[in-house]
N, C-alpha and C positions, 0 to 999 in steps of 0.2 A: 347533525353535525357532519361536515365533510371529512374525508379521511385525513387531509392535511391538518385540520384543526384537531382531530382526534389524536394523531401521533404527537403533534407539538404540545398538546395538553398533557399527554403522558410524560413526555421527555422534559417538559419545562420550557420556559421562554428561551428563545435563541440567544446563546451567549455572545456577547459583543466586546467583552473586556480584554480578551487576549489579543496579542498582536504578534506578527512575525511567524505565523503558522505556515506560511507558504501557500495557502489557499487564496484564490482570487474571487472577485464577484462573478467572473465568467464560469468558474467551477460551480457556483451556486446556481447561476442562471441556466446552465445546461440541464441541471437536475430539475429545477423548478418548471422549465418548459416541458420536460417529459412528464412530470407529475400532472401538469395542467392538461396535457394531451390525453393521458390515461384517465384522468378524472372525467374529461369530456366523453371518452368512449364508454366508461362506466355509466354515465348518465344517459347516453344513447341506448344502451342495453336496457336500463331501468325503464325508460319511457316507452321503448318499442314493445317490451314484453310485460309491462305492468308489474314490475317487482321493485321493492324498496324505493318506490317513487318519492317517499317522504325524505329521502336523502338528496333529492335533486333540488338544488338551490333555484328558486323561482318556479318550480313545478314543470309540468310537461304540457305542450300544446301540439295537438295533432300527431302524437306519438314521438315528439322530439323535445329536447330540452328547450324551455321557453327562452332562456338566456343565451342560447347558442354555445360557443366555445368558452371553456374556462380560461381565465387569464391569470398568469402568475403575478403575485404582488412583488413590487421592487424590494430587493433585500437592502437593508441598511445596517451599517456597522462593519466590523472586521470579521470575515468568515473564520470559523474555528473548525477543528476536526469534528466536534459535536454537531455543528450545523450540517456538515457533509454526511455524517453517519445517520442522522435523523432522516435526511432526504433519501439516502440509499435504502434505508429500512422501509420507508413509505413506498418507494418504487417497487420493492419486492412484494409488499403487502398488496398493492394495487394489482400487480400481475397475478397474484394468487386469487384475488377476488374476481378478476376478469376471467380466469380459467374456470373458476367455480361456476360463474354465470354460463359460460360456454358449454360446460359439460353437464350441469345438474338439471337444467330446465328444458331440455330437449329442443333447444333453439335450432340445432343443426346449422350453426353459424360459426365460422372461424375456429372450428374444433381442430383443424390441422395445425393451428398455432400452438396448442397446448403441448407441453413436453411429453413426448411418447404417447400422444393421444389422451383420451379420457379414461380414467379408471372405472372399471365395472360397467354396469348397464345404466341406461338413462334413469334418472331419479335416485342414483346412488348418493351417498353422503359427500359433501364437498370436501376438497382437500385444502381448503383455506386454513392457514395457521396464523396465529396471532402472536408469534414470538417476536416482539418488538425490541427486545434486549434494551430496556430503558436503563436509566441511571439506577444504580443499586446502592444499598446501605448495608452496614454490617449486620443489622438485624434480619436482613433477607437470607442469611446463611446460617443454617443449623449446624453445619459442619465446617469443613475447610473453606476459606474464602477463595475467590478466583485468583489465579497466579499473577494476573496483571490487571491494570486499570488504565483508562484514559481519564485523567482528572478533569474537573470542570473547566480548567483553562486549556485543555487539549494536550496535556503532557503525558507521554507514555511512562509508566512506572511499574516496577515489579512489586508485588504484594508480599510482605514478610509475615503478616499475621494480623490478628485483631486485638484491639484494646478498647474496652468500654464501648463507646459509640463511634469508633473510628477504625479505618484501615491503617495498619503500619506499613509504610512503603519505603523503598529505596529511591531517593531523589536522583535526578540526572547527574548530580555531582558525587553521588555515592554516600550521601548522608542518610540518616534515618529520620523520617518525618511521619505525619499522619494526615489523612484526608477523610472527610466525612461521607463522601459519595463519589461516584464515577461510573463510567461505562465499563463493564467487565470485559476482559480479554481472556476468552476461554476457547479451547480448540483451535488455537492459532497454528497453522501449518508452516507459515513462512514468516521470517523476520527480515526486513530490509533495513540496512544501516546506511543512511546518507552520511558519507564520510565528512570529517571535520565539523566545524561549527563553533560559534561563540567567539569572543574576543581573543582567546588565547590560542586557538587552533584555526588559522585562517586558510590553510591549504593553498592551492595555486590561484593565480589571478591571470586571466587572459589579457592579451594586448587591447582588447575591446572593453576592458573593465569588468568582464563577467567573472564573478567570484565562484570558486569551486564549491564552497558550502551551499550557496544558493542553487547552483546548477544541480548538485547532487540531490538536494531536497526536492527540487522541482521534478526531477526524473523519478525519484522514489514515490512521490505522490501519484505520478502518472502510472507507474507500475502497480501501485495499490489499486487504483481504479480499474486497470485492465484485469488484474487478478480477481477483483470483486465481481466483475461481469462474467467470470468463468466459474464462480462459486468456490473460489480458493480463498480461505481465510488468511489474512496477513496483517502485520503490524509493523511499525517503524521504531527504531531505537530513539529517534528524536523527531519531533513534529514541527519544530520551528528553528529559528536562528539562535540557538543556544548551544553551549558546549556540554560534553559528557565524556569522561575518561573511558578508555578502551575496556577496562575491566568491568565497568558498569554496563556497557553495551553488551559485552559477552554474557554477563550474568543475567541480563534481561532476556536474551534469547534462550538461555538454559532454563530460566525460571518458567518460561512459557511452554517448555517442552516442544519447541518447534522442530520440524523435520529438516529445515534448511535455514541458513543465515547467509545473506548476500550483502556484502559491503560495497557500496557504489562510489566510485572515484573517477576523476579525470586528471590525467598525468601531466608531468613537467619533469625536466626541461625538454626542449625540442631537439630531436635527432634528425638525421638525413630523411628526406621525404621521398615518397613514391606513390604508386597507384593503389596500394592495398592498405587497409586499416591496420594500425599497429596495436590493436586491442591485446591486452595481457590479462590473464586470469591466474591468480595465485591460489594454490590449493594446500590443504593440510598434509602433514607427514604422518604416516603410521609408524615409521621407523626411520633411522638415518638414511636408508637406501630406498624407501618405498613410500608412495603417496597413499593417503587414506582413500579407500575405494569409493566411498560415498561422495567425498569431497571432489575427487578426480572426475567422477561421472557428472556431477553437477557443474563443475568447471568446464568440462568438455562440451556440454550442451550449451552453456552460456556463450562460450567462445564461438562455437559453430553458428548459432543463431544470430549473434550480434554482428560478427564479421560479414556474414552473408547479407544481412540487412543494410549495414553501413556501406557495403560495396556498391549499393544501388545509387548512392549519391555521386553525381558526376562532378568533375572539375574540382575535386578536393585533393590537395597535396597532403597526404597522410604522413605524419611522423612515425617512424618505425625502427625498432632495434632488430638486428638479425635473428635473435632467438625468440622473438615475440610469439606468444602462444599460451598454452596451458603449462604451468610449471610450478615447482616448489622453489621458494626463495629462502635460503638458509643463512643464518649468521655464520661468520667465520669460525665461531666457537661451537657451531652445531645448533640444531633446533630451528624452528620456523621463525623467520625474521619479524613478521608483522603480528602485532598483538591481537588483531581481530581474526587471525588464523590460528595463532598459538593458544589463546586462552579458552575459546568456547569448546564445550563438549558436543554441542550441536554441529553437524556437518556444515562446514563454512568455507566460503570463498571470498576473495577480494577481486573486484573487476575494475580495471583501468580501461574505460571505454575508448579513450583516445587521449590526445595531448592538447589540453586547454592552452598551453603556452604557445602553440603553433597558430599563427594568425588565420590560416586557412581553415583549420578545424574549429577555432574559437568562433569564427563567423557562423559556421554551421550549428554549433552547439547553442547559439543564441536564438535559434528558430524553433517555432512550435512543431514544425515537421520533424526535426531531429528528435524532439522529446516523444512525439507520437511513434515514430519508427523504432527508436531504441526501447521504449516501454513495451511495445508489442513483442519485439524480439526477446526481451528479457522474460516476459510472461510466457512466451512460447517455450522457452527453455525450462522454466520452473514447472510448467504443466507437464512437459515431457518427463522431467525428473520424478515428479510425484506419481505419474500414471502409466509410464512405460518403462521398458528396459533399455532404451536407447542410451548411447554413451557419448556421441559427439566427437569433438576433436580429442585425440589421445594426448595424455600428458607427456611432456618431454622426459626422457630417461635421465637427462643430465639436469641437475638443479643449478640455479643461479646463486652465487654467493654475494650477499649485500648486507651491510650494517647500517640500517636507517637511523636517522636522528631519533632520540628519545621522544616519544609522544608527550605532548603537554599534559601535566597533571593538575595545573591550576584551573579553577572552574568557578563561574559565577552562578549561583542558584537562581532559579526562576520561580515565580509564584505557581503553586499547584491548585489553589482555589481562589 
């Protein structure tokens, strides 16, 4: 059985019932092409060195796979988070097996590709791991359940406990429900919050028709992919075009025990334009006069990386307020103004990447290149926050006073299974 069939057999048939997850057929195709390429290389190793040749579809001829290059099957249906995760897990598994072949069998081929070289001497045990992280059920846990799950329909939920043969979870609308299975969310370092979502919380709309909830979700998924490629575990508060109150999003990050929560937004209305991005990052308060240190450092790194990256786009007239930067935003009565800053115990920031209401920026935000650049800059900042002592742009000493409209509390539930 080929590796793809093995993993899909363990994880179950590809889910196709969910919609609005934000994933595209291109997301799947990129992964399937890489899986096919790595499967081809595995078969080349097997045929050339006479190992595991029974795994080669069609067998070997003259030391090469008889059927040549592996070809990915065309994906049908609506891509879900589960489809993406299964493929990412397979890619990691294939890489581990490739490195095992390179190091274990004295091939002396491509060993420079393995992370930090090969462990031990030739003939040592392989470092292949089979941690496929498949769907789990309550009976898989003798003690506490995982703090979170991705349900079969691709929805992120916090786990409250176990009851009979089900997980007790908090739904995106903050209600209590149960699910029988899901992908466990454990050891999550970072939670991304794609701002707004659902019919009650529509956010900003660009003059080109680009909706902020959709843009925020697209960027969040791109950041997830970038973080995954760097070995950083991350999750999102919402995975599709549905709503979730702020208190539920905050509780999700806290339940997972994340080291950072980043809320992704694109601003409105438009202010005077200029040559520099008007990116704003709002951070948590430790006291009426002082920012929380962890939040300020995270916010500073995000502002520095994002503004430097966005400045590379030519011919954009950026909307900007004079005090744009890293800041605390307080209610006139005191306290942090934004719920995703005020509520979480997790070190949190809210990033306004730019102004979706501004035609010049809206045109940029609709491009794949913007998503790629912004996602990489965001991941750079997160990686620096987790692994270095860098601080980035300093937070302004003076806070902004603002009383935002009350966030919507109405919410339409989505199917979890």
